[in-house]
C-alpha positions as CSV (number, residue, x, y, z in Angstrom):
1,M,41.4,26.8,55.2
2,A,43.0,28.0,51.5
3,A,43.2,24.4,50.4
4,Q,39.2,24.2,52.0
5,R,38.2,27.6,49.9
6,S,40.2,26.2,46.3
7,R,38.2,22.6,46.8
8,L,35.2,24.4,47.7
9,V,35.4,26.9,44.4
10,L,36.2,23.7,42.3
11,A,33.1,21.9,43.2
12,I,31.1,24.8,42.7
13,A,32.9,25.2,39.1
14,A,31.5,21.4,38.8
15,A,28.2,22.1,39.9
16,A,27.8,25.2,37.4
17,A,29.8,23.1,34.6
18,L,26.8,20.7,35.5
19,V,23.8,22.4,35.2
20,S,25.2,24.1,32.7
21,G,25.5,21.4,30.6
22,S,21.8,20.2,31.5
23,A,20.5,23.1,30.4
24,R,21.5,22.7,26.9
25,A,20.6,19.2,27.2
26,V,16.8,20.3,27.2
27,E,16.5,23.1,25.2
28,P,14.1,23.8,22.6
29,I,15.3,22.2,19.1
30,R,13.7,23.3,16.0
31,F,12.8,20.0,13.9
32,A,11.1,19.9,10.5
33,D,8.0,22.4,10.7
34,A,8.0,21.6,14.8
35,V,9.8,22.8,17.9
36,L,10.5,20.2,20.2
37,E,10.4,21.4,23.6
38,P,11.6,19.6,27.2
39,V,8.8,18.0,29.2
40,P,9.8,16.3,32.4
41,L,8.3,12.7,32.2
42,S,7.0,12.9,35.4
43,S,4.3,15.7,34.8
44,L,2.8,13.7,32.1
45,A,-0.7,12.4,33.1
46,G,-1.0,8.9,33.2
47,F,3.2,8.0,32.4
48,A,3.9,6.7,36.4
49,T,0.4,4.3,36.0
50,D,1.7,2.4,32.3
51,D,3.0,-0.1,31.9
52,H,6.8,0.7,31.4
53,A,7.4,-3.2,30.9
54,A,5.8,-3.6,28.2
55,A,7.5,-0.6,26.5
56,L,10.6,-2.1,27.2
57,D,10.2,-5.4,25.7
58,A,9.2,-3.4,22.5
59,F,11.9,-1.8,23.0
60,R,14.1,-4.5,22.9
61,L,12.8,-5.7,20.0
62,T,13.9,-2.9,18.1
63,C,17.2,-3.5,19.3
64,A,17.8,-6.5,17.5
65,A,17.4,-4.8,14.4
66,P,20.2,-3.2,12.6
67,L,18.8,0.4,12.9
68,A,21.5,1.6,10.6
69,A,20.9,-0.6,7.5
70,L,17.7,-0.2,7.3
71,G,17.6,2.4,4.5
72,Q,16.1,6.0,6.7
73,P,17.2,9.1,5.4
74,A,20.5,10.4,7.4
75,A,18.8,13.5,8.7
76,V,15.9,11.6,10.4
77,R,16.0,12.2,14.0
78,G,17.4,9.7,16.6
79,S,20.9,9.2,16.7
80,T,21.7,5.7,16.1
81,T,24.8,5.7,18.3
82,D,22.8,6.9,20.9
83,L,20.2,4.3,20.2
84,A,22.8,1.7,19.9
85,A,24.1,3.0,23.6
86,A,20.2,2.7,25.2
87,C,19.9,-0.6,23.5
88,D,23.0,-1.6,25.4
89,A,21.9,-0.5,28.4
90,A,18.2,-1.8,28.5
91,R,19.7,-5.5,27.8
92,N,20.0,-6.1,31.2
93,V,17.2,-4.4,33.0
94,P,14.8,-6.0,35.0
95,R,11.3,-5.8,34.2
96,E,10.6,-4.3,37.3
97,N,12.9,-1.4,36.7
98,A,11.5,-0.1,33.2
99,R,10.3,2.8,34.2
100,S,13.3,4.1,35.9
101,F,15.4,2.9,32.6
102,F,13.1,5.4,30.3
103,E,13.6,8.0,32.4
104,S,17.4,7.6,33.2
105,A,18.2,6.8,29.4
106,F,16.0,9.3,27.6
107,T,15.1,13.4,27.1
108,A,11.8,13.6,26.3
109,Y,10.3,16.6,24.6
110,R,6.7,17.6,23.5
111,V,6.3,17.8,19.9
112,T,4.5,21.6,19.1
113,R,3.8,23.1,16.4
114,P,5.1,27.2,16.4
115,T,3.1,28.8,13.7
116,R,-0.4,28.2,15.9
117,V,-1.6,30.3,18.4
118,I,-4.0,28.2,20.7
119,E,-1.8,26.2,23.1
120,S,-4.2,23.4,22.6
121,E,-3.5,23.1,18.9
122,R,0.4,23.8,19.3
123,R,0.3,20.7,20.9
124,A,-1.9,18.7,18.4
125,G,-1.1,15.5,16.3
126,F,-3.3,13.3,15.0
127,L,-3.4,9.3,16.3
128,T,-5.3,6.8,14.6
129,G,-5.2,2.5,14.5
130,Y,-4.3,0.0,12.2
131,F,-4.4,-3.7,12.6
132,E,-3.7,-7.0,10.9
133,P,-6.8,-8.7,9.7
134,E,-7.5,-12.4,9.5
135,L,-9.1,-14.0,6.6
136,A,-10.0,-17.3,4.6
137,A,-7.6,-18.9,2.2
138,S,-7.1,-21.4,-0.1
139,L,-3.6,-22.5,-1.6
140,V,-6.1,-22.9,-4.6
141,P,-8.8,-21.3,-6.6
142,G,-12.3,-22.5,-6.3
143,P,-15.7,-21.0,-6.0
144,D,-15.1,-19.8,-2.5
145,F,-12.0,-18.3,-3.3
146,T,-11.6,-16.1,-6.5
147,A,-9.2,-13.4,-5.7
148,A,-5.3,-14.4,-6.2
149,A,-2.8,-12.1,-3.7
150,L,-0.2,-11.9,-5.8
151,A,3.9,-12.1,-5.8
152,R,6.1,-9.6,-6.7
153,P,6.2,-9.8,-9.8
154,D,10.5,-10.1,-11.3
155,D,10.4,-6.7,-13.5
156,L,9.1,-4.3,-10.1
157,V,12.3,-2.4,-9.2
158,A,12.4,0.0,-6.0
159,I,13.9,3.4,-6.6
160,E,16.0,5.0,-3.9
161,P,15.0,9.2,-2.7
162,G,17.0,10.9,-5.2
163,Q,17.7,8.3,-8.0
164,T,14.5,8.4,-10.0
165,P,15.7,7.7,-13.9
166,P,15.2,10.6,-16.1
167,G,11.7,11.0,-17.6
168,L,9.7,9.7,-14.4
169,D,8.1,11.1,-11.9
170,P,11.0,12.6,-8.8
171,A,8.3,11.0,-6.3
172,L,8.2,7.5,-7.8
173,R,9.3,5.0,-5.5
174,F,8.8,1.9,-7.7
175,A,8.8,0.9,-11.5
176,R,8.8,-1.7,-13.8
177,R,11.9,-2.7,-15.7
178,T,11.7,-3.1,-19.5
179,P,14.6,-3.8,-22.5
180,T,14.5,-0.2,-23.5
181,G,14.5,0.7,-19.5
182,F,12.4,1.8,-16.9
183,E,8.6,3.1,-16.7
184,P,5.6,3.5,-14.6
185,Y,4.2,0.3,-13.2
186,P,0.5,-0.2,-14.2
187,D,-2.4,0.8,-12.0
188,R,-4.8,-1.5,-10.4
189,A,-7.3,-1.5,-13.0
190,A,-4.5,-2.3,-15.7
191,I,-3.3,-5.3,-13.2
192,E,-6.8,-7.0,-12.6
193,D,-7.3,-6.6,-16.1
194,G,-4.3,-8.9,-17.4
195,A,-1.4,-6.4,-18.1
196,L,1.0,-8.3,-15.6
197,G,0.3,-11.7,-18.0
198,D,2.5,-14.4,-16.9
199,R,4.3,-12.2,-14.5
200,A,0.9,-12.5,-12.3
201,R,2.0,-15.2,-9.5
202,P,-1.0,-16.4,-7.2
203,M,0.2,-17.1,-3.8
204,L,-3.6,-18.0,-2.4
205,W,-6.8,-17.1,-3.3
206,L,-9.0,-15.0,-0.7
207,R,-12.8,-15.3,-0.6
208,D,-13.4,-12.4,-3.2
209,P,-11.8,-9.2,-4.1
210,V,-12.5,-6.9,-1.1
211,D,-11.2,-9.2,1.7
212,L,-8.0,-8.4,-1.0
213,F,-8.1,-5.4,-0.6
214,V,-8.5,-5.0,2.7
215,L,-5.1,-7.1,2.6
216,Q,-3.8,-4.4,0.8
217,V,-4.8,-1.3,2.9
218,Q,-3.3,-2.9,5.8
219,G,-0.4,-3.6,4.2
220,S,-0.3,-7.6,5.2
221,G,-2.5,-9.9,7.0
222,R,-2.8,-13.6,8.6
223,V,-5.0,-16.2,6.1
224,R,-6.8,-19.6,7.8
225,L,-6.2,-22.3,5.6
226,P,-9.1,-25.0,5.3
227,D,-7.3,-27.3,7.5
228,G,-7.2,-24.9,10.0
229,R,-2.9,-23.6,9.7
230,S,-1.9,-20.2,9.9
231,L,-0.1,-18.2,7.5
232,R,1.0,-14.6,7.2
233,L,1.0,-12.6,3.9
234,R,4.1,-9.9,4.2
235,Y,4.0,-6.8,2.4
236,D,7.1,-7.3,-0.5
237,G,6.5,-4.0,-2.5
238,K,4.1,-1.9,-4.4
239,N,3.4,-0.5,-7.9
240,G,4.4,2.9,-6.6
241,R,1.2,4.5,-7.9
242,P,-0.4,7.3,-5.3
243,Y,-3.3,5.8,-3.1
244,S,-6.5,6.8,-3.1
245,S,-9.1,6.7,0.3
246,V,-12.1,4.3,-0.6
247,V,-13.6,4.6,2.2
248,K,-13.6,8.8,2.0
249,T,-15.1,8.2,-1.2
250,I,-17.8,5.9,-0.2
251,V,-18.8,9.2,1.8
252,T,-18.4,11.7,-0.3
253,E,-20.5,10.0,-2.9
254,G,-23.4,9.7,-0.2
255,H,-23.3,6.1,-0.1
256,L,-23.1,5.6,3.9
257,P,-22.4,8.2,6.9
258,L,-18.5,8.9,8.0
259,E,-20.2,8.7,12.1
260,G,-19.6,5.4,12.6
261,L,-18.1,4.0,9.8
262,T,-16.0,0.5,11.0
263,L,-14.1,-1.1,8.6
264,A,-16.6,-4.2,9.1
265,R,-19.7,-2.0,7.9
266,W,-17.5,-0.2,4.8
267,A,-16.2,-3.5,3.9
268,G,-19.8,-4.9,4.1
269,W,-21.5,-2.5,1.9
270,L,-18.5,-3.2,-1.0
271,R,-19.7,-6.7,-1.0
272,A,-23.4,-5.9,-1.0
273,H,-22.7,-4.4,-4.1
274,P,-20.2,-5.2,-6.2
275,A,-20.1,-3.6,-9.1
276,E,-20.1,-0.1,-7.4
277,A,-17.5,-1.8,-5.0
278,R,-15.5,-2.8,-8.7
279,R,-15.3,0.3,-9.8
280,L,-14.6,2.9,-5.9
281,M,-11.9,0.1,-5.7
282,R,-10.6,1.2,-8.8
283,T,-10.0,4.7,-8.1
284,N,-7.5,3.2,-5.7
285,A,-4.4,3.3,-8.5
286,A,-1.9,1.9,-5.4
287,Y,-1.6,-2.1,-5.7
288,V,0.3,-4.1,-3.1
289,F,2.1,-7.5,-3.6
290,F,3.0,-10.0,-0.9
291,K,5.3,-12.8,0.3
292,L,3.9,-16.0,2.1
293,E,5.5,-17.0,5.5
294,E,4.9,-19.1,8.8
295,A,2.9,-17.4,11.2
296,T,5.8,-18.3,14.3
297,D,4.6,-16.4,18.0
298,V,0.6,-15.7,17.4
299,A,0.7,-13.2,19.9
300,L,2.7,-10.9,17.8
301,G,2.1,-8.9,14.3
302,P,4.0,-8.9,11.2
303,P,7.2,-7.4,10.9
304,G,6.7,-3.2,10.6
305,G,9.3,-1.3,8.7
306,A,11.9,-1.6,11.5
307,G,12.3,-5.1,10.3
308,V,10.5,-6.9,14.2
309,P,7.3,-8.1,14.8
310,L,5.1,-5.4,15.5
311,T,3.6,-5.6,19.6
312,P,-0.3,-4.6,19.7
313,G,-0.8,-1.5,21.3
314,R,3.1,-0.9,21.6
315,S,4.4,-0.2,18.4
316,L,3.6,2.8,16.5
317,A,4.2,3.8,12.6
318,V,5.3,7.3,12.3
319,D,6.7,9.5,9.3
320,A,10.2,7.5,8.7
321,T,11.2,10.5,6.7
322,L,11.1,12.2,10.3
323,W,11.9,9.5,13.0
324,R,14.3,7.0,13.7
325,Y,12.6,3.6,14.0
326,G,13.4,2.4,17.8
327,L,12.9,5.9,19.0
328,P,9.9,5.7,22.0
329,F,7.1,8.0,21.8
330,W,4.3,8.9,24.8
331,L,0.9,9.4,23.3
332,D,-0.2,12.1,25.8
333,G,-4.0,12.5,25.5
334,Q,-6.9,10.0,25.7
335,L,-6.6,6.8,24.1
336,S,-10.1,5.2,25.3
337,P,-13.4,6.3,24.4
338,D,-14.6,6.0,28.0
339,A,-11.3,8.0,29.0
340,S,-10.1,5.2,31.5
341,Q,-6.6,5.3,30.2
342,R,-4.7,8.5,29.7
343,G,-1.3,7.9,28.0
344,R,0.4,5.2,26.3
345,L,4.4,4.6,26.1
346,V,5.0,3.1,22.7
347,V,8.1,2.4,20.1
348,A,8.8,3.9,16.6
349,Q,8.8,0.6,14.6
350,D,6.4,1.3,11.4
351,T,5.8,3.8,9.1
352,G,2.6,3.9,6.2
353,S,2.1,6.1,3.2
354,A,-0.6,7.9,5.1
355,I,1.6,8.4,8.4
356,V,2.9,12.0,7.4
357,G,4.8,14.9,9.3
358,P,5.7,14.8,12.9
359,A,2.7,15.0,15.2
360,R,1.1,12.2,13.3
361,G,0.7,8.2,14.1
362,D,-0.9,5.2,13.7
363,L,-1.0,2.6,16.0
364,Y,-0.5,-0.6,15.6
365,L,-3.5,-2.7,17.7
366,G,-3.5,-6.7,16.7
367,T,-4.9,-9.3,14.9
368,G,-8.6,-9.8,13.9
369,D,-12.3,-8.4,13.9
370,A,-11.7,-7.2,17.7
371,A,-8.5,-5.3,16.8
372,G,-10.0,-4.1,13.5
373,A,-13.0,-2.6,14.9
374,A,-10.4,-0.9,18.1
375,A,-8.6,0.4,15.1
376,G,-12.0,1.7,13.4
377,N,-12.8,3.6,16.4
378,L,-9.1,5.3,17.6
379,R,-9.2,8.5,15.2
380,H,-8.1,11.5,18.4
381,A,-6.3,14.6,19.1
382,I,-3.3,13.7,20.6
383,S,0.1,15.3,21.5
384,F,3.4,13.0,20.5
385,V,5.9,13.1,23.1
386,V,9.5,12.0,21.7
387,L,12.0,10.4,24.2
388,L,15.4,10.9,22.4
389,P,18.4,9.0,23.8
390,K,21.2,10.6,25.9
391,P,24.2,11.3,24.2
392,A,26.3,8.1,24.3
393,A,29.4,8.6,27.1
394,P,32.7,8.7,24.6
395,P,35.0,5.8,25.2
396,A,37.5,5.8,27.4
397,S,41.0,7.0,26.2
398,A,44.3,5.3,26.6
399,D,45.4,6.8,29.2
400,A,41.6,7.3,31.7
401,R,42.5,3.9,31.6
């Protein structure tokens, strides 16, 4: 009887320790200006019926990238060790078991803003959409192809955070190398006026400056040559100047109303007003350079910040100074105008200069005009739920083996 009581005491103590450990594991976490509040995945509307296998495919793509070598700040949320363990676990998971994988390998936390009083505002984030344009192009200039997409100049230097040379804006991430040191790179207007000289190296020509501008705003794009061949222009650096929204300027100057303003509409307006277009586009001092590559898997998009191809509807751009690439997120809210879809499981695989803060995301929606229209219509208040990987088990000791 004493032995039975002893075993019972040990069992109760072990259970208490397990419960205590679980409670600690799901306590709220303070992060940036937010609090991460634990939430059961089973309580999220739409989670049970989502296509978890599609999210697993996207997650596995991220696992192929060297996450620790992507240059993200050390303080970002998401342990590379724990993510690596989740990647190992995901390697052999059958697609039909995708849901149970996410439920067992991750702990879900809702991103909340404690300074906001109204509950809906505490949970509110903002989701937009982006896409990969598909544009007509030529390898040689001509009457129908007048706007050159430029390769990265050899004097453009990337600056790591905290390593800005004296005399330059600490926020500067790109600069121009000169014989006497570094200086700010020319802005859009100066580059268009020939400031790069022989360093301006066209890779191909688009139809007009508006197509080039759209490509630079999106950051990458697919082009189709006259012979039918498909190529991809990928982001390869920028001039470091601040980005300014031309669409916002078009609206504030009264040229077009904000309601129903799609990419096709504002781009069409710019083409119809070339003089105004030139002035307005030059208000955006930022200028993007590209590199050219073959478009291999047409079902996937260009590589994002994580270095892996983007998956339409499953790749999310996040603030990469806050979140680790590879973290899954549940987008909790209405994702379609007809309310037919409630929520979606996505993976952090990209970033963008306008994506700032813990509850801000940009969803990649694919290539071409249809994806562009969908991206233009996606501007929703969404609650973000991040899935943090559970702590990896420590390696077994020699005695345990």
